[in-house]
C-alpha positions in Angstrom: 107.9 92.3 103.3 107.2 95.9 102.4 106.0 96.7 105.9 109.2 95.4 107.3 111.3 97.5 104.8 109.6 100.8 105.8 109.0 100.3 109.6 112.1 98.5 110.7 114.1 101.8 110.7 111.4 103.5 112.6 111.6 100.6 115.3 115.3 101.0 115.5 114.9 104.8 115.9 112.4 104.4 118.7 114.4 101.8 120.7 117.6 103.8 120.4 116.1 107.1 121.0 113.8 106.3 124.0 115.6 103.5 125.4 119.2 104.2 124.5 120.1 105.2 128.2 118.9 101.9 129.4 120.3 99.5 126.8 123.6 101.3 126.2 125.5 102.6 123.1 126.6 99.2 121.9 123.1 97.9 121.9 121.8 101.0 120.2 124.2 100.7 117.5 123.6 97.0 116.9 119.8 97.3 116.8 119.8 100.4 114.4 122.4 99.0 112.1 120.6 95.7 112.1 117.2 97.1 111.4 118.4 99.2 108.5 120.5 96.5 107.2 117.6 94.1 107.1 115.5 96.7 105.2 118.5 97.1 102.8 118.5 93.3 102.0 114.8 93.1 101.6 114.9 96.1 99.3 117.5 94.4 97.1 115.1 91.4 97.0 112.2 93.7 96.0 114.4 95.3 93.2 115.3 91.8 92.0 111.6 90.9 91.8 110.8 94.0 90.0 113.5 93.4 87.3 112.8 89.7 86.7 109.1 89.2 87.7 107.5 92.6 87.0 106.7 92.8 90.8 104.5 95.8 91.9 102.6 96.2 95.2 100.2 98.7 96.6 99.5 98.2 100.4 97.0 100.5 102.3 98.4 100.7 105.8 95.4 102.8 107.1 92.9 105.4 106.2 94.3 108.9 107.0 91.9 111.7 105.8 88.4 111.4 104.6 86.6 114.7 104.0 84.5 115.2 101.0 86.4 114.3 97.8 89.7 114.2 99.8 90.6 110.7 100.6 94.2 110.1 101.7 95.6 106.8 102.8 98.9 105.8 104.6 100.2 103.5 101.9 103.2 101.7 100.6 103.4 101.9 96.7 106.1 99.8 95.0 106.8 100.2 91.3 110.2 100.4 89.4 110.8 103.9 90.4 110.2 103.4 94.1 112.0 100.1 94.0 115.0 101.8 92.8 114.8 104.5 95.5 114.4 101.9 98.2 117.7 100.3 97.2 119.4 103.7 97.2 118.0 104.9 100.4 118.3 101.6 102.5 121.6 100.5 101.1 123.5 103.8 101.6 121.7 104.3 104.9 122.9 100.9 106.2 126.3 101.6 105.0 126.3 104.9 106.8 125.0 103.4 110.0 127.8 100.9 110.0 130.3 103.6 109.3 129.0 105.8 112.1 129.8 103.1 114.7 133.5 103.8 114.1 133.4 107.4 113.3 131.3 108.4 116.4 133.1 106.0 118.7 134.1 108.7 121.1 130.8 110.7 121.0 129.0 110.4 124.4 125.6 110.7 122.7 125.7 107.8 120.2 122.2 106.4 120.9 120.6 109.7 119.9 122.8 110.0 116.8 121.8 106.6 115.7 118.2 107.2 116.4 118.2 110.4 114.3 119.8 108.5 111.4 117.2 105.7 111.5 114.3 108.2 111.8 115.6 110.1 108.8 115.7 106.9 106.8 112.1 106.0 107.9 111.0 109.6 106.7 112.7 109.1 103.4 111.1 105.6 102.9 107.7 107.2 103.5 108.4 109.8 100.9 109.4 107.4 98.1 106.7 104.8 98.7 103.9 107.3 98.9 100.9 107.0 96.5 99.7 110.5 97.1 101.0 114.1 97.5 100.1 114.4 101.1 102.1 111.4 102.3 104.9 112.6 100.0 104.7 116.0 101.8 104.8 114.2 105.3 108.0 112.4 104.3 109.3 115.6 102.6 109.0 117.5 105.9 110.2 114.6 108.0 113.5 114.5 106.2 113.6 118.3 106.7 113.2 118.0 110.5 115.6 115.1 110.7 118.3 117.1 108.7 117.8 119.9 111.2 118.5 117.4 114.0 121.5 115.9 112.4 123.1 119.0 111.0 122.9 120.6 114.6 123.7 117.3 116.4 126.7 118.9 118.0 124.5 121.7 119.4 127.3 123.1 121.5 128.9 124.6 118.4 127.4 127.8 117.4 128.2 127.1 113.7 126.3 123.9 113.8 123.3 125.6 115.3 123.4 128.3 112.7 123.9 125.7 109.8 120.8 123.7 111.0 118.6 126.8 111.4 119.8 128.0 107.8 118.9 124.6 106.2 115.6 124.5 107.9 114.5 128.0 106.9 115.9 127.8 103.3 114.0 124.6 102.8 110.9 126.2 104.1 110.9 128.6 101.0 110.9 125.6 98.7 108.4 123.7 100.8 106.0 126.6 100.6 106.1 126.3 96.7 105.5 122.6 97.0 102.5 123.1 99.4 101.0 125.7 97.0 101.4 123.1 94.1 99.7 120.5 96.1 96.8 122.9 96.9 96.3 123.7 93.3 96.4 119.9 92.4 93.5 119.3 94.8 91.7 122.5 93.6 91.7 121.3 90.0 91.4 117.5 90.5 89.6 117.1 93.8 92.2 114.4 94.7 95.8 114.2 95.6 96.4 110.6 94.7 99.0 110.1 91.9 97.1 107.8 89.7 93.9 110.0 89.8 95.9 113.1 89.1 98.0 111.6 86.3 95.0 110.2 84.5 93.1 113.6 84.6 95.9 115.8 83.7 94.8 116.2 80.1 91.4 117.8 81.3 93.2 120.9 82.5 95.5 121.3 79.6 93.8 124.5 78.5 92.7 125.8 81.8 94.0 129.0 83.3 94.5 130.4 86.9 93.6 134.1 87.3 95.9 135.8 89.9 96.1 139.6 90.4 94.3 140.0 87.2 96.7 137.9 85.2 96.2 134.5 83.6 98.5 131.7 84.2 98.3 128.2 82.6 97.2 125.7 85.3 99.6 123.0 84.4 102.6 125.4 84.1 101.8 127.0 87.4 101.5 123.5 89.2 104.8 122.4 87.6 106.7 125.5 88.5 105.5 125.4 92.1 106.4 121.7 92.5 109.7 122.5 91.0 110.3 125.3 93.5 109.9 122.7 96.3 112.4 120.5 94.5 114.9 123.4 94.1 114.8 123.8 98.0 115.4 120.2 98.8 117.9 119.6 96.1 119.9 122.8 96.6 119.6 124.3 93.2 120.7 127.8 92.6 119.0 130.6 94.6 118.0 127.9 97.2 121.3 126.2 97.5 123.0 128.3 100.3 122.1 125.7 103.0 124.0 122.9 101.5 127.7 123.8 102.0 126.9 125.1 105.5 125.3 121.7 106.4 128.8 120.3 106.5 128.9 121.3 110.0 127.1 118.2 111.0 129.1 114.9 111.5 130.5 113.4 108.3 128.1 110.4 108.2 125.4 113.0 108.1 126.9 114.6 105.1 127.0 111.2 103.3 123.4 110.3 104.1 121.7 113.6 103.7 123.7 115.1 100.9 124.8 112.3 98.7 122.0 109.8 98.5 118.7 110.7 100.2 117.4 114.0 101.1 118.9 116.0 98.3 117.7 113.5 95.7 114.1 113.9 96.9 113.7 116.9 94.4 114.8 114.8 91.5 112.6 112.0 92.6 109.6 114.4 92.7 110.1 115.6 89.2 110.6 112.2 87.7 107.5 110.8 89.7 105.4 113.7 88.2 106.6 113.2 84.7 103.0 112.6 83.5 102.4 116.3 84.6 105.7 117.8 83.4 105.3 116.3 80.0 102.5 118.7 79.4 104.5 121.7 80.4 107.4 122.5 78.0 107.7 125.9 79.9 108.5 124.2 83.1 110.9 121.7 81.4 112.8 124.5 79.9 113.0 126.2 83.3 114.3 123.1 84.9 116.9 122.7 82.2 118.2 126.2 82.6 118.2 126.0 86.5 119.9 122.6 86.4 122.7 123.5 84.0 123.2 126.9 85.7 123.6 125.1 89.1 126.0 122.5 87.6 128.4 125.1 86.3 127.9 127.5 89.2 128.6 124.9 91.9 131.7 123.5 90.0 133.2 126.9 89.7 133.0 127.6 93.4 134.4 124.0 94.2 137.6 125.1 92.4 138.8 127.5 95.1 137.3 126.0 98.3 139.6 124.6 100.9 137.3 122.7 103.2 137.4 119.1 102.1 133.8 118.5 102.9 132.6 121.7 101.3 134.3 120.8 98.0 132.4 117.6 98.0 129.2 119.4 99.0 129.4 121.8 96.0 130.2 118.7 93.9 126.9 117.3 95.1 125.1 120.6 94.2 126.7 120.4 90.7 125.7 116.8 90.1 122.2 117.5 91.1 122.1 120.2 88.5 123.1 117.4 85.9 120.1 115.3 87.1 117.8 118.2 86.8 118.8 119.3 83.3 118.5 115.6 82.3 114.8 115.8 83.5 114.4 119.1 81.7 115.3 117.5 78.3 112.9 114.7 78.9 115.5 112.1 79.9 113.8 111.1 83.2 115.4 107.5 83.1 118.8 109.0 82.7 118.4 111.3 85.6 117.5 108.4 87.8 120.4 106.4 86.5 122.7 109.2 87.5 121.0 109.5 90.8 121.7 105.8 91.3 125.3 105.7 90.4 126.0 109.1 92.1 124.8 107.7 95.4 127.7 105.2 95.5 130.6 107.4 94.4 129.4 110.5 96.4 128.9 108.6 99.6 132.3 107.1 99.1 133.9 110.5 98.7 132.1 111.7 101.8 132.9 108.8 104.0 136.4 108.8 102.5 136.8 112.5 103.5 135.5 111.5 106.9 138.3 108.9 107.3 140.7 111.6 106.5 139.2 114.1 109.0 139.2 111.2 111.6 142.9 110.6 110.9 143.8 114.3 111.0 142.1 114.9 114.5 139.1 116.8 112.8 141.1 119.0 110.6 139.1 119.8 107.4 141.4 122.3 105.5 143.2 120.6 102.7 145.9 123.3 102.8 146.9 121.7 106.3 147.2 118.2 105.0 149.4 116.8 102.2 151.6 113.8 102.0 149.4 111.4 104.0 149.0 108.8 101.2 151.5 106.4 103.0 149.6 106.8 106.3 146.1 106.1 104.7 146.8 103.7 102.0 143.2 102.2 102.0 141.4 105.5 102.3 143.5 106.9 99.5 142.8 104.0 97.1 139.0 104.3 97.8 139.0 108.0 97.3 140.9 107.7 94.0 138.3 105.4 92.7 135.5 107.6 94.0 137.2 110.6 92.2 137.5 108.7 88.9 133.8 107.6 89.1 132.7 111.3 89.9 134.7 112.8 87.0 133.4 110.3 84.5 136.7 108.4 83.8 135.9 105.8 81.2 134.4 102.5 82.3 133.5 103.6 85.8 130.0 104.2 87.0 129.9 108.1 86.5 131.1 107.8 82.9 127.9 105.9 81.8 125.4 108.1 83.7 127.1 111.6 83.3 127.9 111.1 79.7 124.5 109.8 78.9 123.0 113.0 80.4 125.2 115.2 78.1 124.3 112.9 75.0 120.6 113.1 75.6 120.7 116.9 76.1 122.7 117.0 72.7 120.1 114.9 71.0 117.2 117.1 72.2 118.0 119.1 69.2 116.9 122.4 70.7 118.9 125.5 71.5 118.5 124.9 75.2 119.4 121.3 74.7 122.7 122.2 72.8 123.6 124.9 75.3 122.9 122.4 78.3 125.2 119.8 76.5 127.9 122.4 76.2 127.5 123.4 79.8 127.6 119.7 80.8 130.9 119.2 79.0 132.4 122.3 80.5 131.2 121.4 84.0 132.7 117.8 83.6 136.1 119.4 82.9 135.9 121.6 86.0 134.6 118.7 88.1 137.7 116.8 87.2 140.0 119.8 88.0 138.7 120.4 91.5 138.3 116.7 92.2 142.1 116.1 91.5 143.0 119.3 93.3 141.4 117.7 96.5 143.3 114.4 96.0 146.7 116.0 95.3 146.6 118.6 98.0 145.3 116.0 100.5 147.4 112.9 99.9 150.4 114.1 97.9 153.2 116.6 98.3 154.6 117.9 101.6 152.9 117.4 104.9 151.7 120.8 106.0 150.2 120.5 109.5 152.4 121.8 112.4 149.6 121.0 114.9 149.4 117.3 114.4 152.5 114.9 114.4 152.8 113.1 111.2 153.5 109.9 113.0 150.1 110.1 114.8 148.1 110.1 111.5 146.6 106.6 111.2 144.3 104.6 109.1 140.6 104.3 110.2 139.2 101.2 111.9 137.6 98.3 110.0 134.1 99.5 110.9 134.8 102.6 108.8 136.8 100.9 106.0 134.4 98.1 105.3 131.5 100.5 104.2 134.1 102.1 101.9 134.9 98.9 100.2 131.2 98.2 99.5 130.8 101.7 98.1 133.8 101.3 96.0 132.3 98.2 94.3 129.3 100.3 93.5 131.4 103.2 92.2 133.1 100.8 89.8 130.5 98.5 88.6 127.0 100.1 89.1 127.2 102.0 85.8 128.3 99.1 83.7 125.9 96.6 85.3 122.7 98.7 85.2 123.1 100.9 82.0 121.2 98.6 79.8 118.4 98.0 82.3 117.9 101.7 83.2 118.7 103.7 79.9 118.9 101.5 76.9 116.1 102.0 74.4 114.6 98.5 74.7 115.3 97.3 78.2 114.6 100.6 80.0 111.1 100.9 78.5 110.4 97.3 79.7 111.8 98.1 83.1 110.2 101.5 83.9 106.9 100.8 82.4 104.2 103.3 83.6 106.3 104.7 86.4 107.8 107.3 83.9 105.7 108.8 81.3 106.9 110.1 77.9 104.7 112.2 75.7 107.3 111.8 72.9 109.8 108.9 72.8 113.4 109.8 73.5 115.7 110.0 70.4 117.4 106.7 69.6 120.0 108.3 67.5 123.7 108.5 68.4 125.7 111.8 68.7 128.8 112.3 66.4 131.9 110.6 67.3 133.8 113.9 68.0 131.1 114.7 70.6 131.2 111.3 72.2 134.9 111.6 72.8 135.1 115.2 73.9 134.1 114.7 77.5 136.3 111.6 78.2 139.3 113.2 76.6 138.9 116.4 78.7 138.5 114.2 81.8 141.7 112.4 81.1 143.6 115.5 80.1 142.6 117.2 83.4 144.6 114.7 85.5 148.2 115.7 84.3 147.0 119.3 84.1 145.9 119.2 87.8 149.1 117.5 88.7 151.1 120.4 87.3 148.8 123.2 88.7 148.3 121.9 92.2 151.4 119.7 92.9 154.4 120.1 90.4 154.3 124.0 90.0 151.9 125.5 92.5 153.3 129.1 91.5 151.0 128.9 88.3 147.9 128.8 90.5 149.2 131.6 92.7 150.0 133.6 89.6 146.5 133.0 88.2 144.9 133.9 91.4 146.7 137.2 91.8 146.3 138.2 88.2 142.5 137.5 88.3 141.9 138.7 91.8 138.3 139.9 91.1 137.3 136.5 89.7 139.2 134.6 92.4 137.4 136.7 95.1 134.1 136.3 93.4 134.4 132.5 93.4 136.1 132.3 96.8 133.0 134.2 98.2 130.6 131.7 96.5 129.3 134.3 94.0 128.3 136.6 97.0 125.0 134.8 97.4 125.2 134.8 101.2 126.1 138.5 101.3 123.4 139.3 98.7 120.7 137.5 100.8 122.1 139.2 103.9 121.7 142.7 102.4 118.3 142.3 100.7 116.6 139.8 103.2 118.2 139.3 106.5 119.2 142.7 107.5 115.9 144.4 106.4 114.0 141.7 108.2 116.0 142.1 111.3 115.6 145.9 111.1 111.9 145.6 110.6 111.7 143.1 113.4 113.5 145.4 115.8 111.4 148.4 114.7 108.2 146.4 115.3 109.4 145.2 118.7 110.3 148.7 119.8 107.5 150.8 118.4 104.6 148.4 118.1 105.2 145.5 120.4 106.4 147.5 123.4 104.5 150.8 123.0 101.1 149.3 122.0 100.8 145.5 122.3 102.7 145.1 125.6 101.5 148.5 126.9 97.7 147.9 126.4 97.9 144.0 126.4 99.7 141.9 129.1 101.6 144.8 130.8 98.6 147.1 130.7 96.1 144.5 132.0 98.6 143.3 134.7 99.1 146.9 135.8 95.4 147.7 136.0 94.7 144.5 137.9 97.6 145.5 140.3 96.2 148.9 140.8 92.6 147.7 141.3 93.9 145.1 143.8 95.7 147.8 145.8 92.4 149.8 145.9 90.3 146.8 146.7 92.5 145.7 149.5 91.5 148.8 151.3 87.9 147.6 151.7 89.2 144.7 153.7 89.4 147.0 156.9 87.4 144.7 159.4 84.7 147.5 160.0 81.2 146.0 159.8 79.7 149.4 158.6 81.9 149.4 155.5 81.0 145.8 154.6 77.2 146.8 155.1 77.7 149.9 152.8 79.3 147.8 150.1 76.5 145.2 150.3 73.9 147.9 150.1 75.6 149.6 147.2 75.9 146.3 145.4 72.2 145.6 146.1 71.1 148.9 144.8 73.1 148.4 141.5 71.4 144.9 141.2 67.8 146.4 141.6 68.6 149.2 139.1 69.5 146.6 136.6 66.4 144.6 137.1 64.2 147.7 136.9 65.9 148.9 133.6 65.2 145.5 132.1 
């Protein structure tokens, strides 16, 4: 069964990618959707068996590397953590595949697109089912390559090509940190298998690494390097710049990569390595600080963005910050719970925005929408539910998972924990503001688009609406149905077992009532507040923007991260590259290398050809000269 789950998407990718031109677009769509849907159904069955029958499995597919103490297998490792990820990856992927049939209906390259989606799913499955760091790295790089292909799918658009390259390069920075972390793991343990590393972690608790004459604790160094990899993949602050630009790809790509799969790989990595991180308070503190900073930073930017997909992209960045500071305070199970619920409502919002873009003839600026609620009643309803779940409205899925993160941060009892909880509450309020801004400016008020006739705005086809229905059910019920299993004191310990490690048990106390009520009250209050600001009296927001021009400009330009990197990295690198090309490459390497050698051969040939005169005495002279040189060499020897 586990073989089928992992390799069916690969089969669908190969058939659609290599034989799509022969079997046609419809057959490619049917094959890829069917393969991933079967994997999703079997993943749900595996998850059921894990819950009720304590199912685990460890299948060795083949031997991969055997060299000295390095023994690496291709394997499929199923435990509660990977079983949950199997459900998230395959279910969201299957929904996105089906949605893509309608969304990409007019694209001439559908087989290629469906092939990329399935290949991405396979790479992610290899990542989450690995039993060693090398296979994890294979899946890690696989999803990176597939994200490059999917973001740049419309390769005739310069912006799409630039976004794909940017995503690829920024992720390479994080991947370099991850690779160094894996190298150190092998250096200290002589193995890269999870079980062996986690069992031996205590043996290096007091060991140091000497680098440039400085001593660094081995566990701290390994944890920080692994987290750098997670920062790149999960778009945390400083390595986040690729995520909003990645919206240049088709909307199904945004939903698959940036809602449920690739960006969650970093969270999965930290949770999988909980037996290592529990021995590194320094790394956990760093993760908490980076996570809460990212949550607030991304939410503040989303307040003033106008691209419907970029608003949701920054929301993803912010929610990933929540997940990371949950792991930083030791609440790994709560981080995975939010990852699980977030997959449903964020994919719902992305695909819902795709439905809007589809109806508006590819228009993505919310300032050129408005008043389309009556034209898109189903999409509107689904996006309202997704927004309520995202903001943590009481009794929806986001309420249970996001509030749990804030509560556990508060219960940590440290200064960092209290500060993270405060940032979490503040970010929840900002999340609600920008989410309702999107809803009100998109669906309510006056229709603001002069390029598209209002009568031509239409609801999406059933192939796009059916996936939204499934995601809506998840956005409503996933939190309530799985909260006891995944985060309650008794059931969660029984469920997670050894897949999550705690050096010290999580607090089983309850925060004070005023703290529990703060976030839901702010979320509820933000709805009428947003209505007034963005619909009833928009002059207030204009006044606030004008009177706080520096702040507005700062947020509008995304904290000037792109400009900062342009100034300190991109321009100097371009200048250095140009200088190298002009002064070193042309003047030395080319001159004395390929250009010089070719010129020398050319001149030698021009001289040598003169010997081909046809006169016998000249040939005899050359032969005699050569024979004399040959005899001289023999005599010298």
